N, C-alpha and C positions, 0 to 999 in steps of 0.2 A: 775333661782331661783326657791325656793319652800316656801310654807307657810302653817301654821297650822299643822305641822307634829306631829305624836303621837310617843311614849308616850307624854303626855302634861307636859313635863318638859324639861329644857334646856340639849340638848344632843350634841355631837359631830357627824356631817353628812357628807357624801360624796355620790357622784352619779357616776354610771358607765354607759357606753354605750356598748351595746352588739348587736352582730349579731346573732340572735337566742340565744344559750347559751354561746356564746364565747365572753368574755370581751375583747374589743379593746381599750377602754379609761376609765381613771379614773380622776375624779377632785381631787382637793386638799380637805383636811378636814376642814370644817368650824366649829369651835369651839363654844360650849355653845349658841346654838340658836335654835328656833322652826321654824324660817323662813330664812333658810341660802341662802345667795346670792353667787352664784358660779362664774357667769360671765366669762365662759370660753368657747372658740370657738374651735371645733375640724373639720378639713377638712381632708377627706381621700377618696382615691379610693377604691371601694369595690371589693375585688379580687376573691369573690365566689358568687354562688347563695345562697340566703338566703330567709326565709319566713317572719321573723319578725325583726323589729329594735325596741330594747327595752332599757329602762331606769330604772335603779334600785336605789333606795335610801336606804342607809345603815346607821345604827346606829354603830359608831365606837366602838369597844370594845379592852381594853388594854390586858386582861387576856384571854377572851373568844373568840369565832368565831363571826365576825361582823354579826350584826342581820339585815336581809332585812326587811325594814319597809314596802315597797310597790313598785310597778313598774307602768310604762306606756308602753304598747306594741302596735305598729303600724304595720299592715300587709303591706307588700311591696306593694301590689296593691292600698293601701289607701295612701301611702306617698305623691302622687301627689296633694291630697285634702289639705294637711297642708303646702305645700313648699312655702317658700317665705313670711311667716307671722308669727307673734307671737301667740301662742295658749295656754291657760291653760288647762292642763289635770288633772282629778281626779286620784289619785293613786289608783290602784287595789291591792287586796291582792295578795301575792305570794303563789301560790298553786303547790306543787310538782307534781300534775297530769297534769299540763298545761305547764310545762317546758320541751318542747320537741325540738328535732333537728336530722336531718339525713333522710336517706331513705333506704328502703329494696327492695331487688329483690326476686321476688316470681314466681314460676311456679305451676299453678293448673291444674287438669285434672280430668274428670269423666271417669271411666272405667266400661264397663259392664262385670260382671263375671257370669259363669254359675256354679251353685253349684252342690253338688253330687247328688241331687234328680232331677236335670235338670231345676229348676227354675233359672230366672235371677235376679241377684243382682247387685246394683250399688256401687262402690267404688271410694271415694274421694283421690286423690293423691295430697299432698302438698309438693312441694320442696322448701325449703327456701335456697336460694344460698348465699346471702352475704348482708351486709349492708356498707353504707358509711356515713361518717360525724357524727358519733355519738358524743355526747359532752364530754368534759373533766370533771371528777369528782374530786373535790379539786385540780385541776390543773394538774391531771395525767390522762392518758389514761385509759378508764374504762375496767372492766372485763364483758363483755356483754354476755348474753344468751337470747334466745327466747323462748316464750310459744306459741304453735300453738293450737288453740282450735276450735271445731265444735260446734256451739252454735245454739240452736233452742228453741221452746216453753217449751220442756220437756227434753232437754238433754244438757250436757255441757261436752264434751270429751275433755281432754287437755292432751297435750304431750309437752316435753321439750327438747331443744337441749343441747349440751354440752357447758360448759363455755369456752370462748375464752379469754386468759389472755392478758392484757395490749395492747388493740388496739382499735381504733375508726372505723376501717374498717374491721370488723370480716368477715371471710370466713367460712360459716357454712356447705354448701353442704349436708344437711341432708333431708332426705324424710320420710314423715309420711303418714299412710294410715288410712282412716276412712270409715266405713260402712255407706252408706247413705240410702239405702232402702233394706229392706230384703225379702226374699221370703215368701209367705203366710203361708207356713207350719212351718216356724221358729218363734216361739213366746215365748219359755220358758225364754230366757235370755234377751229378748228385754226391753230395757229401756224406750221405747216410742211406742205410738200407730202408727202402720205402715199405712201410707196413702200417695199417690203420692203426694198431695199438700204440704207435709212436706218439700220438696225441695224449694217451694216458700218462706219458713220461715227460712230456715237454712242459716247461715252465717260462713264464715272462719274469725277468729279473730287471728292476730299476735301481741303479746305483747313483746316489748324489755325491758330487765332489766339490771341493774348493779349488779353483785353479791357482797353483802356486806360482805361476810364472817361472822364476828362476830357481825356485825351490820345489820340494816335492809335494804333489797334491794331497790334500787332506780329505780323507773319507768322512763323509757327513751321514751315511745311513743308506738302508737298502729295504726293498720290499720284493716279495716273490708271490706271483699268481699263477697256479696251475692252468694250463690252456683248457683242460678238461672241463672246468666249470663254466666256460663260454658256450660250448656245443654250437648252436645256431643263433645265439642271442648275443647281443651287444651287452657290455657290462661297464658301468661307469660309478666310481666311487673314490672317497678320500681314504688314504692309508696313512697310519702313523709310522714313520721311518723306524726301522729295527736295527740293532746291532748285527754285525756279521755272526754266523753260526759259530764260529771259533772265536767270536769276541768275549773278552773277559774270562778266557780259559788260557792263562799264561803257563808256560812251561816251568816258570819258576814256582818252586814250592817254599821258598825262604818265608820265615815269620817277619812281616813287616811291622808288626807292633799291633796295638789295639786302641780304640777310641771309646770313651764313655759318653753317652748321650742320654738326655732325658727329654723325650719328644712328647709334646701334647698337641694332637691333631684333631680337630673338630669340622664337620662338614654339615651344614645346614641347608635345608631346602626351605627358603622363606616364602610363605604364601601372601597374596594381597592382605592388606591390613584388616578388612572386615572379617576374616576368618578368625582372627584372635581376639575379637571384642569380648567374648565371654570370659575367656581365661584371663585376659587383660584386667577387666573390671573386678574379677574375683580376687586377684592378687593385689589390686590398688586399694581395695576396701579392707585389706588385712589389719590395718591399725585400728580400725573400728570394731573389730571382732572381739567379744568378751567371752572367755578369756583369750589372750593373744595366742595361746598354744593351740586353739582351735582354728587359727586362720590358715588359708592356703599358704601363705609365705613361710609360716613356721612349719607347717607340714612338709613343705619342700626340703627344709633343712633337716627334718627328722629322718626323712627316707633315703637321702643321700649318703653314701658311705663317707665320702670326704665333704665336710661342710662347704669348703671352698668352691666345689663345683656348683653349689646352689647359690653361694654368696655373690659371686661376681655378676652373673645376669640379673639377679634379684635387686642388687644395689644400683646397677645401672638402670633398670627399668624404673624403680621407686624415684631415683633422681630425676630421670627424664620427666616424669609426671608430678614432681614436687611433692612426693608423698613419703620421703625418707625420714625425715626428722620425727614425726609421730610414730612411726613403725620402730625406730631405733629407741626411742623413749619406752615404748611399750615392752620390748624384749629386754631392755636393760632393767626395767622394774622387775621383770620375772627373774633375772639374773641374780638381783640383789636380795630376793627372798631366800636364796640358798647361801648367800655370803654371810657367815657368821661373825668374822672378824674385820674390822675396819681396814686393817693393814693389807688384806688381801683382796681389796676392791678391784675388780676388773683386771685380774691377773691372769685368768685362764682364757683358753681358746673357745669361747663360747659363741653363739650366733650374734650376740650384741657386740662383742669385741671385735669379730671379723667384720661385721658390717661397718663398723666405725673405721677400721684399718683401711678397708677397700674405699670407702668415702674419702678418706684423707688421701689416698694415692691418686684418686681421680680428680678431686676438686682442688687439692693442694699442690699440684705440679708447679704452678707459676709461683706460688708463695714459697716453695722450697727454692726455686731458681733464684729469685730476687733476694733471698735472705742468706743462702748458704754457698751458691756457686762461686762468687769472688773469692772467698777465703778458702773453699776446697780447691779451687784452681791454683791458689797461691802453695797450699801444702803439697799438692802433687807435682807442680812444675819446678819448685824450688824447696825441695824438702829438707828440713834440718834434722840431725839425729835427735831422738826423742826417747830411746829405750832407757827405763829406769829399773827394770827387773835385773837384779845383780847376777842372776844365773845367765841371762841372755846378753849381757854386755860384752862387747868384743875388745880385744886388746887395744889399748889406747883410747877407749871411750872414757869420757869424763861425766860421772853420773850427775854432778851439780850442773854442768852446762847443759846436759840433756834435760834436766828437770826444768831449767829455765826456759828451754826451747818448748817443752810440753806446756808449761804454764802460759807461755805467750799465745800459743795456739789455742789452748782452751778458753783463755780470756777472751780471744777474739772472736771464737765461735759463740760463746756464751753471750757476749755483748751483742752480736748480731742477732741472736735468738730473742732475747729480752726487750730488744727495741723494734721488734718487727710486728708488734700487735696490730698496727694500723693496716698492714698488708694481709692479715689473716682473713681468708675468704669468710663472708657473712654466714654462708651454710654451716661451716666448721663451728663458728661462734654459737650459732643456734643450737647445734647438737651438744657442744660443751656445756651450754647453759642448762640444758635438759638434764644431763648426766650429773652436773653439780648440784642441782636442787633434789634430784632423786636420791643422791648419796646423803645429803644432809637430812633429808626426811627418813632415810633408812637408819642412820646413826646420829640421832639428835644430840647426843652428849659428847660427840667428838667434834670440836671446832676445826679440825685439820682434814677432815675426809672430804669436805667439798672441794679442796685444792688438790688432794692426792687423786681423786676421781678424775680430774682433768689432766694432770701432769703425768698419770699413768699411760694416757694416750698421746699427748702432744710431745712430751720429751722422750719416753721410753719406746713408744711405738711408731714415732714419726721422725723426730729430729735425730735421735741417736742412731736409728736404722738407717737413715739417709746418710749420715756421717760414715758409717763403716761400709756401706754399699753404695757409693755415689753413681756408680754405673747403672745400678738398678733403677735408680730415679731420674736417669738421663742428665745427671749433673757432670758426668765424665763420659767420654765415649767408650773407654774399656776399663776392664778390672785393674786396679792400681797394682804396682809391683810389690813384692814381698815386704820390703822395708816400709813404704808408704802405707801398706795395709795394715801393718803393725801399728804405726802411728795414729792412723784413723780409729784403730780398734781402741788405743788408750784414750784418745779424745772422746770417743763415744761412750766409754765407761764413765769418764769424768762428767759428760754432759748428763748421763742418766742419773748419777748421784747428786749432782747440783739441783737437777730438776726435781728429784724426789723430795716432796716436802718433809723437812724436819731430818734429812739424812746427815746434816753436818754436826749433829750432836755427838757427844763423846760415846754415848752407847752405841750409836749406829756404826761409828767408825771402828769401834772395836771388833764388830762382826765381820770386817773384811777379810778374805781369806788370804789375799796378798798383803803382807806387811808393807811392801814397798808402796802400794796404792795408799794404804792408811797413812804413811808418812807424808806422802804427796798431798792428801787432803787436809793435813793439819794446816797447811798454809792457806787453805780456803775457809777457815773458821772465822769468817767475818760476817757481821750482821747485814752488811749491804747486799751479800749474794741472796741471803734468805728474803729480804725485802724485795729485791729486783725480780725474784721468781714469784713472789706473792702478786706484786703489782701486774706482772706479765699474765698470770693466770687470772687474775680478776678482769684484765682487759679482754682476753680472748674468750672469756666465758660470759661476757656482758652482752644484753641485746639492746643496750643503748645505741642510738643511730651514730654510725661513724661513716665518713666517707670511704666507700669501697676502693680497694687499690685500683680496679679497673677504670675509675674516674679520674684518679691522680695520675696514672702512668698506663702506657698501652700494656696489654696482656701479650707476653711473648708466647707464640703458638709453635713455630717450626723454624728451623735453620739448617743450613747444609751447603755443600759445595756442588754446583752443577755447571753447565755450559749454556751460554746464551749467544744467539746470532746477533752480530752488530746490527743496529737499527739505522735505517736511512741510507745504507750502501747498496750500489746496484750489483756489484760483482758477488758472485756466490762461490763457495768453496770452503774447504776446511778452515783456511785462514780467517774466516768471518766468524768463526765459533771460538769464544774465549771462556776460560774457566773463571767463574766469579763465586763470591760467597752470597748466598741469598738468605734473607731473614723476612719472616711473616709474623706480624703482630696484629692485634686487633684494630690497629689504626691505619697501618701502611705495609706494602710490599716493597722491599728494597733489594738491591744487589750492591756489593762491594768489591773492591779489587782483592782485599783479603779479610779475613776475620778480625773484627775489632777496629776495623778502618772506617772512615766516614763513608756514607753511601754515595755511590756514583750516580745512582738513579732511583727515584722513588715514585711510587704509584700509590696514592691514598685509595683505601680499601672502598670507599664510597664511589670512586671513579671507575671500579672494574665492572665491566659489562658482561663478560663470560670468561669461563676457563674450560678449555676442551682439549682433547687429543688432537695431534696434528699427524696426518697421513705420512708414513715413511717415505713415500715417494717424493715428497716435496723437497727434501735434502738428501735422501738416501741415508737417514739416520734413525735408529730405533728409539723408542721411549721418549718421543717429543711431545710436548704440549705447548699451547698457546694461551697468552693472557691478553685479553681484548679490553682496552682501555681508553678509546677516544682517539689516541694518536695511532701510529703503526703498531701492529700486533707484537707483542713481545714473544719470541720463540725460544723455548728452553729445552734442553735435552738432559734429562736425569740420567743416573748411572746404570739403573736396572729398572726392570718393570714394577717391582714393589716400590721403589723410592718415587717412580713417576705417579703411580696410583696414589700414594699417601700425600703427595703435594697437591695433586688434583683435588682429592678429597677435602684436604685442609682449606684450600683457596676457595672451593664451592661452598663449603659450610660458613666461611666468614663473610662470603658475599652474597648469600642466598636472599638477604633482606633488601638489597640494593633496589631502589625504585626503577632504575633504568637499564636493568638486566635485559639483554637480548633474547629474542625467541629463536633466532636463525644464525647461523654462522657458515664460514667456509671451512671445510674439513682440511683443505690444502692451503699452499701459499700462493701469493700473488707474485709470479715471477715472469720476466721477460714480457710484460705487457698483457698478461692475462692470468685469471684464477685457474689453477691447474685442475680444480675439481669440476667447474661448470663452464669453463673457457670463456667466461664473461670477461670483456676488455676494460671494463671501467672498474677502477679499484674501490669505488664507493658502492658498488652494487651489493643489494642486501643478500645475505647468506642463503646458501642452497640446501643446507641441512638444518633440521631442528636441534636447538640445544638440548643437552641430556639433562640439565638441571635448571630450569627456569621458574621453579615454584618457590615463593618465599617459605622460609621454615625457621624454626627456633635455633639459634646458633650459640645458646649459652653453654650447652655441654654437648660434646660430639658422641650422640647416641643414637643407635637405630632401635627404636622401641620394639618394631616387630621382630627383629632378630633376636633380641633378648628374650621375647616372649616365646619365640620357636625354640630357643636353647631350653627354656624352662619346660616347655611341652616335651622336648626330648628327654629331659631328665626325669620327668613323671612317668614317661613311657619306658625308660630303661628300667625304672624301679618300680614297675606295676605290681610285682609280687608283694613288696614291702607295703604298698598302698593297701593292698587286699588284707595283708597281715594285721595292719593297724586297724583296718575296718573290723575284722573279727574280733580284735582286742577291745574295741569300744563296744561291740555288741554283747561280748561276755560280761564286761563291767556293768553295762546298763542292765542286763537280764539278772545277773548273779551278784548280789550285794555283799555276800558273806566273804571269808578269808579266800585270798587268791590261791588256787590249787596248783596253777601252773604259770609262775610269774616269769618264767623264762620267754614265754611267748610274746610278752608285751612290756617287761620291765625296762627295756632300753628305750621306749618311747614316753614322752611327757604327755599324759593324758589328765588334764584338770577337770574337764567337762566332757564325759564321753558322748552325750547326746549332741552336743554343739559340734565336737570333732567329727563325729559319724556323719552329720548333715553336710560338713564342708567336704569330707572325703568322697560322698556321693556325688557332689557337684563336680568335683575334680575328675573322677572317673567317667562321669558322663561326657564332660567337656573333651577329655583326651580321646574317648571312643569316637566321637564326631570328627576331632582332627585327624584321627587316623583314616577315617572314610575320605576326608578332603584330600589327604596325602596320596591316598590309593588312586583317586581320580586323577590327580594331577599327573602322578607318575605314568599312568596309562595313556594320558593325552600327550605327555611329553615323548614317551617311547613311539607312540604313533606318528607323532609330527616330526621327530628327529630319527629317521630310520638308520639302521646300521649301515655305516658307509658314507653318511652325510658329513659335511664339515664339522657339525656339532658333534657327531658320534662316529669318528672315523674307525676303520677296520684296524684291529691290533693283530699283528702276526700274519701268518700265511692263511690265505682264503682256501677252504677245502669243500 
């Protein structure tokens, strides 16, 4: 959210997230506010290198261009200082001189020339080769050119390249010559006093600009290189473009407002798979370790300050290797040992409950979508007033009418849920089956506990949470407005109550804090609701074979708006690119004229031969990729680099098992009678580049096991001191069997078997040390192969 924004009058605001100058996400517009609450979460993989993560606040305009109020920009190197916690940031003014992105490739050389009279003169040669990653201007590729200047105390010689049209990666390949020192006899046309120390004061400055034609040129960035670093050597390097030295230093001192952000940034260096075999095997056998508290997976959760840090990679890794169900059963059994009353079963934030929560988020995405999305869309797009709290009723509101509206919505959501058991993923059913029987075993005299064990997850932690926060579960694109959010909150409360076994009894209703909710639920005291919940819980916690939803209907994987190039036409140009709605399921890839319309074009998943990036040079457009499927390639342009990466990843995963996948492809398009990449003139010519993903793989769940193991290794490394502390605690318990003298040293740890736990800890520490060595070797190799100034490791700032 933001507060105290200027101008000091109610306006419509939205916020964007940018990698350098590329917008990758945009919030909804919050109308008529000075302190807008956005409440939106964005999770994304970063597909390219970047310098700044920026957040821009815009004032929405109907007739004119949206006005940028201010920004928060965080350097990549500083992200770790803010990760995992909320921070308020003061908005900074948006200065065009500080809005830069991209890198430039230069070669500099000092030559000695002998003049006609025999004296020696030095000449500076500047070869500007190319640029990469320049920003889009108004959503289009820019028309860049460069100025090359030799600047000193009393000179400023400037030269200019040609303008390159519609490209973010211009190839200049132009050379410029500057006279650095002149012979003592040459003074007539000299613009500066000739002294040898002038070289110490001279610098080469390269500025990148976008040619504005009829409007003002836009500054894209600059770099400065002192001439003294050359001496008599040539110097060739890539440089990251920098803002002007006066950039981002506005003369305005007005308070533009502030923005509250919660940023979580992780950066992992993933080694080849074989490096992780020992750690992976140790984690995967956790469910077999007795007691479970002595397992590597459980120890991971013990040493992490926030259990969620451990749960996310752990659940994904165990899911990937089909080991999650036995592990959840083992930690749930440990959880139940400490549960004294049946009505508090699985109510805390233990390792077991968090693992089940995370599993439901990953595995239940499609289940939520097919069950709740239609009714959530109806509530958000055609909202009816549902407020039943007398204190919050507005003038003219009819509480009986509102109660009828709320009852209508609750009935509809409840009906969709209890009729959805056939769509519940098998993995969720297996976990619920385990939890149900463990609960019945722990409380054999309570006939209801087996149902409350399941309902505490599927109703309270899954459906009710998705109803109140549909944007978090991708059921809606944005956070709902205040009135709709209140309606969803009331529906969520109702679903929690209806789903809680036995909540509709008089004794339960009398415990409601809000009397208006108690009155509302009196209308629900019908036996059919209790029976519907019971039947639903029986169905979703049964291991009886039922047809998986994936066989009865395709699994929805991804959808969104992009641009596709018209197929089968010979003329090229902007008019050949049309906005379309794309949809990917487990069976087919389609595009539609608009969302919810019939598909215009369909490609069965089994017919896709390859999915690869497309060179920008093909159509002078960024973020393009191609889908090869037997006919002409389908060329698609995504809206930004993150979106393009996500679509390519999703398409690659769902097609990796296709038998006829290609091994080679053409990185560019076939235009004007030849392939732009290899110049072959026959359209059916075999590709000239190897495909990036031609190995079949498991597509059941989109998880990179090595990356998750690397994340777990990083967590063990960060918490190395706690591992050692736990190791010392195990040693103390094993050696000294008497009363604990210093419980504070290990009272926070669960140690059931000190010897078994100590043994696992030794294995973890040994494996982590070996992986540390592997990472150090890799970093040395990487630093030696990608020297400072290379394209992979460009120079930042001024060279000295």
